C-alpha positions as CSV (number, residue, x, y, z in Angstrom):
1,X,0.2,0.0,-0.1
2,X,1.4,3.3,-1.1
3,X,1.0,6.8,0.7
4,X,0.7,10.4,-0.6
5,X,1.9,12.9,1.8
6,X,1.1,16.2,0.7
7,X,1.0,19.5,2.4
8,X,-2.2,20.9,0.8
9,X,-4.7,20.4,-1.8
10,X,-6.0,23.6,-3.9
11,X,-8.1,23.7,-7.1
12,X,-6.8,24.4,-10.5
13,X,-7.5,28.2,-10.3
14,X,-8.2,29.0,-6.6
15,X,-6.0,31.4,-4.8
16,X,-6.1,29.8,-1.2
17,X,-5.8,25.8,-0.2
18,X,-8.9,23.7,-0.3
19,X,-7.4,21.4,2.4
20,X,-4.1,22.1,4.5
21,X,-2.5,19.3,6.0
22,X,-0.1,19.3,9.4
23,X,2.7,17.4,10.0
24,X,0.9,15.7,13.3
25,X,-1.7,14.4,10.4
26,X,-4.8,16.5,11.2
27,X,-5.8,18.6,8.5
28,X,-8.0,21.9,8.3
29,X,-10.6,21.9,5.3
30,X,-12.0,25.2,3.4
31,X,-15.5,23.4,3.7
32,X,-18.5,25.4,2.6
33,X,-21.5,23.4,2.8
34,X,-23.8,24.5,6.1
35,X,-23.1,21.8,8.6
36,X,-25.4,21.9,11.8
37,X,-24.9,23.8,15.5
38,X,-21.5,25.5,14.5
39,X,-22.9,29.0,14.7
40,X,-21.7,30.5,18.2
41,X,-24.6,33.5,17.6
42,X,-27.7,33.2,18.5
43,X,-30.7,35.5,15.7
44,X,-27.6,35.9,13.6
45,X,-30.4,36.6,10.6
46,X,-32.5,38.9,12.7
47,X,-35.7,36.8,12.2
48,X,-37.1,37.1,15.8
49,X,-38.3,40.1,16.9
50,X,-40.5,39.6,20.2
51,X,-40.3,43.1,21.8
52,X,-41.4,44.5,18.7
53,X,-40.3,45.6,15.1
54,X,-38.3,48.9,16.2
55,X,-37.1,50.6,19.5
56,X,-35.8,54.1,20.3
57,X,-34.3,53.0,23.6
58,X,-30.2,52.1,25.2
59,X,-31.5,48.5,25.0
60,X,-32.8,45.1,23.7
61,X,-35.6,46.6,22.4
62,X,-36.4,45.2,18.6
63,X,-34.4,42.4,16.9
64,X,-33.6,39.7,19.7
65,X,-30.3,39.1,21.1
66,X,-28.9,42.4,19.4
67,X,-28.6,45.6,21.7
68,X,-28.3,48.8,20.5
69,X,-26.2,51.4,23.0
70,X,-26.0,54.8,22.9
71,X,-24.8,57.7,25.1
72,X,-24.3,61.6,24.7
73,X,-26.9,61.7,21.8
74,X,-28.4,64.6,21.1
75,X,-31.3,63.4,19.0
76,X,-33.2,59.8,18.9
77,X,-31.5,56.8,17.3
78,X,-33.5,54.0,16.2
79,X,-33.5,50.3,16.1
80,X,-35.7,47.9,13.7
81,X,-35.9,45.2,12.2
82,X,-36.3,45.4,8.4
83,X,-36.9,43.5,5.5
84,X,-33.5,42.5,3.4
85,X,-34.2,44.0,-0.8
86,X,-34.7,41.6,-3.2
87,X,-32.0,41.5,-5.8
88,X,-29.2,41.6,-2.9
89,X,-27.1,39.3,-2.6
90,X,-27.8,38.8,0.8
91,X,-30.9,37.9,-0.3
92,X,-30.2,35.8,-2.9
93,X,-28.1,33.6,0.0
94,X,-31.3,33.4,2.0
95,X,-31.5,36.4,4.2
96,X,-35.0,38.2,4.6
97,X,-34.3,39.8,7.6
98,X,-31.5,42.3,9.1
99,X,-31.0,45.1,12.0
100,X,-30.9,48.5,11.2
101,X,-29.9,51.4,13.1
102,X,-31.3,54.9,11.6
103,X,-28.8,57.9,13.2
104,X,-30.4,61.3,14.4
105,X,-29.6,64.8,13.9
106,X,-26.3,64.9,16.5
107,X,-26.4,68.9,16.4
108,X,-23.7,69.5,18.9
109,X,-20.8,66.7,16.9
110,X,-19.0,64.0,17.8
111,X,-18.3,64.4,21.2
112,X,-15.6,62.6,23.5
113,X,-18.3,60.8,25.2
114,X,-20.7,60.0,22.3
115,X,-21.0,56.6,21.2
116,X,-23.8,54.2,19.2
117,X,-23.3,51.0,19.3
118,X,-24.3,46.9,18.4
119,X,-23.5,44.5,20.3
120,X,-24.8,41.1,21.2
121,X,-23.8,38.8,24.3
122,X,-22.9,35.1,24.8
123,X,-23.0,32.7,27.7
124,X,-18.8,32.1,29.2
125,X,-20.1,28.2,29.1
126,X,-21.0,28.2,25.1
127,X,-17.2,29.6,24.5
128,X,-15.9,27.4,26.9
129,X,-17.7,24.0,25.6
130,X,-17.2,25.5,21.8
131,X,-14.3,23.2,20.9
132,X,-11.9,26.2,20.4
133,X,-8.6,25.8,22.1
134,X,-8.8,29.8,22.8
135,X,-5.3,29.2,24.9
136,X,-3.9,28.6,22.0
137,X,-2.7,31.1,18.9
138,X,-2.8,28.3,16.7
139,X,-6.5,27.8,17.4
140,X,-9.1,30.1,15.5
141,X,-12.5,31.1,16.0
142,X,-14.1,33.3,13.2
143,X,-16.4,35.5,12.5
144,X,-18.5,36.8,9.4
145,X,-21.5,39.2,8.9
146,X,-23.1,41.4,6.1
147,X,-23.1,44.6,6.6
148,X,-24.1,48.0,4.7
149,X,-24.3,51.7,5.5
150,X,-25.1,54.8,3.9
151,X,-22.5,56.5,4.6
152,X,-18.8,55.6,2.8
153,X,-16.4,55.3,6.0
154,X,-14.5,52.1,7.7
155,X,-16.0,51.2,10.5
156,X,-14.2,49.4,14.1
157,X,-15.6,46.6,16.2
158,X,-14.5,44.3,18.9
159,X,-14.5,41.2,20.7
160,X,-14.4,42.3,24.6
161,X,-14.0,38.9,27.4
162,X,-15.5,39.2,30.6
163,X,-13.7,36.8,33.0
164,X,-10.7,37.5,34.8
165,X,-8.9,39.7,33.4
166,X,-11.0,41.2,30.3
167,X,-9.4,41.6,26.9
168,X,-10.5,43.0,23.9
169,X,-9.7,42.5,20.5
170,X,-10.2,45.0,17.9
171,X,-11.1,45.1,14.6
172,X,-12.5,47.3,11.3
173,X,-14.8,46.6,8.1
174,X,-12.2,48.2,5.9
175,X,-13.5,51.2,3.8
176,X,-17.6,50.4,3.0
177,X,-19.0,51.6,-0.3
178,X,-22.3,53.3,0.5
179,X,-25.6,51.9,0.3
180,X,-23.7,48.2,-1.0
181,X,-23.8,44.9,1.0
182,X,-20.2,44.0,2.1
183,X,-19.5,40.4,3.5
184,X,-16.9,41.2,6.5
185,X,-14.5,38.2,7.5
186,X,-12.4,37.8,10.7
187,X,-10.0,34.8,11.5
188,X,-9.4,35.0,15.7
189,X,-6.7,33.4,16.9
190,X,-6.9,32.5,21.0
191,X,-4.6,33.7,23.5
192,X,-2.9,32.5,26.8
193,X,-4.7,34.9,28.9
194,X,-7.7,34.4,28.2
195,X,-10.5,33.0,30.7
196,X,-14.2,31.5,30.0
197,X,-15.7,29.6,32.6
198,X,-18.0,26.8,32.3
199,X,-21.0,28.7,33.4
200,X,-24.6,30.9,32.7
201,X,-22.9,34.0,32.6
202,X,-21.4,37.0,30.6
203,X,-18.8,35.7,29.0
204,X,-17.7,37.5,25.0
205,X,-19.8,40.7,24.1
206,X,-19.2,40.9,20.3
207,X,-19.7,44.7,19.5
208,X,-20.2,46.6,15.9
209,X,-19.6,50.4,16.8
210,X,-21.0,52.6,14.7
211,X,-19.3,55.2,16.6
212,X,-17.1,55.8,19.9
213,X,-15.8,59.3,21.0
214,X,-12.0,59.5,21.5
215,X,-12.6,58.8,25.0
216,X,-12.7,55.5,24.3
217,X,-10.5,55.4,21.6
218,X,-6.6,55.7,20.7
219,X,-5.2,55.7,17.1
220,X,-2.0,53.7,18.9
221,X,-4.6,50.4,19.4
222,X,-3.2,47.2,17.3
223,X,-5.9,46.0,15.3
224,X,-6.2,41.9,14.9
225,X,-5.1,41.4,18.0
226,X,-5.9,40.6,21.8
227,X,-4.8,43.1,24.9
228,X,-5.5,43.5,28.4
229,X,-9.1,45.5,27.7
230,X,-9.0,49.7,28.9
231,X,-11.9,51.7,28.8
232,X,-9.4,54.5,27.0
233,X,-8.5,51.8,24.2
234,X,-11.2,50.6,23.0
235,X,-10.6,50.8,19.5
236,X,-8.4,53.1,17.3
237,X,-10.1,56.6,17.0
238,X,-13.4,56.5,14.5
239,X,-14.2,58.1,11.7
240,X,-17.0,60.5,12.8
241,X,-18.9,60.9,9.3
242,X,-21.7,58.6,9.8
243,X,-22.3,60.0,13.3
244,X,-22.5,63.5,11.9
245,X,-25.0,62.8,9.2
246,X,-28.7,63.4,10.2
247,X,-30.2,60.0,9.2
248,X,-27.4,57.9,8.3
249,X,-28.4,54.6,8.5
250,X,-26.4,51.4,9.2
251,X,-27.5,47.8,8.8
252,X,-26.5,44.0,9.7
253,X,-26.9,40.3,8.9
254,X,-25.7,37.2,8.8
255,X,-23.7,37.5,11.4
256,X,-21.8,34.2,12.4
257,X,-19.2,33.2,14.9
258,X,-17.7,29.4,14.3
259,X,-14.6,27.2,15.4
260,X,-12.0,27.5,12.9
261,X,-10.2,29.2,10.4
262,X,-12.2,29.2,8.2
263,X,-15.6,31.3,7.3
264,X,-18.0,28.6,6.1
265,X,-21.6,29.3,4.7
266,X,-24.3,30.8,7.2
267,X,-26.2,28.3,9.3
268,X,-29.7,28.9,8.2
269,X,-32.3,27.4,11.6
270,X,-35.5,27.4,11.0
271,X,-37.7,30.5,12.7
272,X,-39.0,27.9,15.5
273,X,-35.3,27.0,16.4
274,X,-34.0,30.5,16.4
275,X,-37.4,31.4,18.6
276,X,-36.3,28.8,21.4
277,X,-32.8,29.8,21.5
278,X,-33.9,33.7,22.1
279,X,-36.6,32.7,24.5
280,X,-33.7,31.5,26.9
281,X,-33.2,35.0,27.2
282,X,-36.6,36.8,27.0
283,X,-40.0,35.1,26.8
284,X,-43.3,37.5,25.6
285,X,-46.2,35.2,26.8
286,X,-48.8,37.2,26.9
287,X,-49.4,40.3,24.8
288,X,-52.8,42.0,24.0
289,X,-52.2,43.3,20.8
290,X,-51.5,40.6,18.9
291,X,-54.4,38.8,20.8
292,X,-57.2,37.5,18.0
293,X,-60.2,38.3,20.0
294,X,-61.1,41.6,21.9
295,X,-56.9,41.9,23.3
296,X,-57.9,38.7,24.8
297,X,-54.6,37.0,25.5
298,X,-54.6,33.6,27.3
299,X,-52.5,34.3,30.7
300,X,-52.8,31.4,32.8
301,X,-55.4,28.9,34.3
302,X,-55.1,29.3,38.6
303,X,-57.8,30.2,41.5
304,X,-58.9,33.4,43.8
305,X,-56.3,33.2,46.9
306,X,-59.0,35.5,48.9
307,X,-61.2,37.8,47.1
308,X,-58.7,40.1,45.8
309,X,-55.9,38.1,44.8
310,X,-55.7,35.5,41.6
311,X,-53.0,33.1,41.8
312,X,-52.0,31.1,38.6
313,X,-48.5,29.4,37.3
314,X,-47.1,30.3,33.7
315,X,-44.9,27.3,32.4
316,X,-41.8,28.9,29.9
317,X,-41.5,27.1,26.8
318,X,-37.4,26.5,27.3
319,X,-35.6,26.6,30.5
320,X,-34.5,30.6,31.0
321,X,-30.7,31.2,31.3
322,X,-31.4,32.1,35.1
323,X,-34.1,33.2,37.2
324,X,-36.0,35.9,35.1
325,X,-37.6,39.1,35.8
326,X,-41.3,39.9,35.3
327,X,-41.5,42.5,32.3
328,X,-45.2,44.3,33.3
329,X,-47.4,46.7,31.9
330,X,-49.9,48.4,34.4
331,X,-53.3,50.1,33.6
332,X,-56.8,50.4,34.6
333,X,-58.3,47.2,33.5
334,X,-55.3,45.8,31.8
335,X,-56.1,42.4,32.8
336,X,-59.1,40.2,33.8
337,X,-60.2,37.0,35.8
338,X,-62.8,34.6,35.1
339,X,-64.6,32.2,37.2
340,X,-67.9,30.6,38.4
341,X,-69.9,32.2,35.8
342,X,-68.5,36.0,36.7
343,X,-65.2,38.2,35.7
344,X,-63.6,41.2,37.3
345,X,-60.8,43.5,35.9
346,X,-57.6,43.9,37.7
347,X,-54.9,46.5,37.0
348,X,-51.6,44.9,37.7
349,X,-49.4,41.8,37.7
350,X,-46.5,40.8,40.8
351,X,-44.6,37.6,41.0
352,X,-45.1,34.9,43.7
353,X,-42.8,32.3,43.4
354,X,-40.3,31.5,40.3
355,X,-37.5,29.6,38.8
356,X,-35.8,29.2,35.4
357,X,-39.1,26.7,34.2
358,X,-41.6,28.5,35.7
359,X,-43.7,31.5,37.5
360,X,-46.4,32.0,40.0
361,X,-48.5,35.3,38.9
362,X,-50.4,37.2,41.1
363,X,-53.2,39.2,39.5
364,X,-54.8,42.1,41.7
365,X,-55.7,45.8,42.2
366,X,-59.1,46.1,41.7
367,X,-60.0,42.8,41.9
368,X,-63.1,41.5,43.7
369,X,-63.9,37.6,42.8
370,X,-65.1,34.4,45.2
371,X,-62.3,33.7,47.3
372,X,-61.2,29.7,46.5
373,X,-63.1,30.1,42.8
374,X,-61.0,28.5,40.0
375,X,-60.6,30.4,36.6
376,X,-58.2,31.9,34.3
377,X,-56.9,35.0,33.7
378,X,-56.2,37.4,30.4
379,X,-55.2,40.1,29.0
380,X,-57.8,43.1,28.4
381,X,-56.0,45.5,26.9
382,X,-54.1,46.2,23.7
383,X,-51.6,47.5,25.8
384,X,-51.1,44.6,28.6
385,X,-47.7,42.7,28.1
386,X,-46.7,39.8,30.5
387,X,-43.0,38.9,29.4
388,X,-40.4,37.5,31.4
389,X,-36.6,38.6,31.2
390,X,-33.0,37.0,31.5
391,X,-30.8,38.4,29.0
392,X,-26.9,38.5,29.8
C-alpha cells in the first residue's frame, strides 16, 4: 500500500488551499456547505423580534439578542428589524431580515464621550464548550457578517471577554461603499490570557462600533490582536462622518461566529429553532396587542387565593438562562379574571414564586371575586403585556 504525502490541496484556479495537512496528521478544510450547530451567535439572521420591530431605547428593543447602545446623543437613534431588499446578495443567500440603525441629528457633533454601538452577548459556557482552544494562538474562531452603511467609511468593532482579566480584540471593516452590502470576515486566534468559565454568566461581548468618541479610542491601538481591556483604548479613533450625518443608516445580517479558521456558509436555522434559542433570554408570554379577539391573550389558569388576589402558574417553553424578572405593563383593567360564571378587571400583576422553568403570578388591584373559585386570567387591553427577562 502506498501513501500520498502532501502539505495542501488546492483547486486549479483557486487562490487558497481547500485542504491543509499538518505534520501531526490532522488537517484543516475549507468547507463551504452548511454544517449544523456551528454558529455561536443566536438570531444572527435577525428573524426573531419578540419585543417589536422598532425601538428608540438604549436596550434590547427590536431584534432579539442584539442590543443597541447609545450615549451622549442629541437626537433619537432608532433600531429596527427591516426587510432585506430582493436582488441584493444577502437576499439571494437566504437572508430576509436585517437589524437597522437610523441616526438622528447629532447637532453638537462627535463628542469625546458619545457613542452608538450594536452588540450581542454570549454565555461563558458556550465559548468554553465550543471546541475552540482559546488559550492557543494556533486555534481560531471566525467571525463573518454582512453589513451596509449609507455613508462610505471604515467602521471598527471588538470582541471583549468578561471572565478573569478582561481582554479586547479590536478589528475593522475596511472602507464600505455607501448603500452596498459587504461581507466581512475576521479570523481570530486564541490567547493564553483568555478565560471562559463553565457557567451561564456573561463570557464574551461582540460589538459593532458605529461611533465611539475619543474618551474610548486611541490611534495607538493595534488591530487584530488581543490586549488587556482598557476603557480608553477600545479601538482606533473612529471616523465621525456617519455619526454626524442626520438620518444615516447602518444595517447588519448574517452574523456568524464559528470555531475554525475558515468562514463557512451561514447556518440558516428555522424560525422555530431560533425562537426557542431566544426564549432562553426573553420570553413574551401574553401580549394584548397580538390577541385574536378583543385584546384577550390567555395568561394562565388558577384560583382566587382570597377575594382580591388571583394566583396562577406560567410554565416557560424552554428553561431560561437564570431566574427571570417579570416584564409587565399596568393600567386600569389591563387584565381580567374569569371564574364561577363572572369576571372582573384588575390593574396589576406581580411575581409570587419563580424559577428558571416556571413563574407563579399574582393578579390583583381592584379585583373582587369569590375566594376559592377557580378560573383563568387574560389580558384586557392592547397595551397589556406579560413577559420574562433573563438577558445577560
